[in-house]
Every structure is written in structure tokens, then in C-alpha cells.
C-alpha angles and dihedrals in degrees: 000000000000117000110234107166140359124189129182112216113199122218117283093021138113136220138176138187143166113255121200121223111273095027120117129225118206121191118197124192108228094191140022113276096025118160125196113189111199129196118189128200127173114251088241086060091231101092118068130182107265110199097186093052092044091054099040093048092053099034096239141124094202142045113252140157115300096028122131114222105225131208127225087258093056095257127134111252099175141337126229098232099175141005137170087212126058094209133056120170118247099153100082099058124208121353118255094247135097099239098097091040091055090048090050093055090059087067097042097262128128143203092289088064094059098100135158113316141192117251102209118206091019130103128205117177136176112266122227096247135112091265096047088229121200106245128195113230110218123214092024097129126043138189109285097030112135141191126191127202127190115212108232092190135011106293146183110220127195123195131189126185095196112136115269111270092240097044128091093269103263117143123206136187124258129195119223119202125186118198133179126210116261108226095174089117095036110116096177096088096260121145136204111290097031111132116248102251118247100160098160093058091047096045094047094049092047093045091051092046092053092048091050092052091048090053093050095046 
């Protein structure tokens, strides 16, 4: 991999960037308790991260390594290729702050585009009580934890480091690193920017999503 860009995002801040297909995005927690809320929209502005379909198609209530992040049209947006944590929250939606909304407006989006997000480095589980309450798990993420996504199509990504809505309100810094594949030794005709193929993950997620929709219909 060739390092292209690295950006340190302080706590209680927001950042956005276009990410070409095949590039990877690595988030690194720079302090204990960091939270990185990510919103993903296709560069064509048609495909949006769909948390319910992502979870149903892969039988999960969390984001973890190996999962394909699906759009509302059943297309792969990105794949979680690596993570030091096996649980990232995706049940509590967007944070109740204006950071992501302000970042969205820079790209011509509005409040209606602030849909369900992933809260990387945070864990929210179901409590053992009669109401099955969603409970924030403190001390889940620590400084040095990382998660890496590979863009499976051209994307716009939005990241906020506001504290998790269920946490004690601390905000911590996160480093964002963008990399592009190095095809200098690739003799298959590929070129810089081609996505690293992972057809089995994609086909299985799409097949499961279609089956789920057929059962619901």
C-alpha cells in the first residue's frame, strides 16, 4: 500500500472526503474512549449506507471485520477488511449533534440525508432487563485501536468525533488515513484505483439480502 494522506481529527470535530474505489480508509483511536461516527454515501449520491439491510443480510447486530456495508439498493459500498475490535456500534444511529449535518451541507446535502451511521470504537449491547435496553459499554475502545475499510465503489465519507450519545460526554481524537493500492507489481492489467477483489464476500452479502427481501415480501 502507498500512503496518500493522513489527517488527525480532534475530538468534537467533523471531516469529510471523497474516496475512490479501491482505496482504504483506516481510523485509529488516539485516546481511550474515542468514537468515530461515520456516514457513507455513494459518489453518485444515489447509494446510501443502509444499516438494517447490512445487518439482516449478514445476520449480525454489530459491525465487525469481514462485513460488507450495503447500500439501500443492495450494492456493496465498502468492506471492513480489518479491525482490532470485534464490535462497532450501529444500533444507535446518528449522534444528536450538528457536526455531521454541518459537514453534509458542504456537499449540498441536508438534514434528510443524515441517516443511520456506524459508531466505530463504541459498543452498545442489549441489557439483561425486562425492556431489553440498549446499554453503552464503557472502556470498549482504547488508544491504538484501528479499523480499516476498503471502498468498493466511489464514495463520500463523513466522520464525526463527537462523544457517543450514551457515553459520559468525553471526546477524543481519531486519526484518519487514506491509502491507495500499489499495483507496481501487478501483472494482471490492473491500475491504481482498482478495488481489491473480494467477490465471495460481496456475492454472499447480496444473496442474503435478496433472500431476506423475498421472505419479507
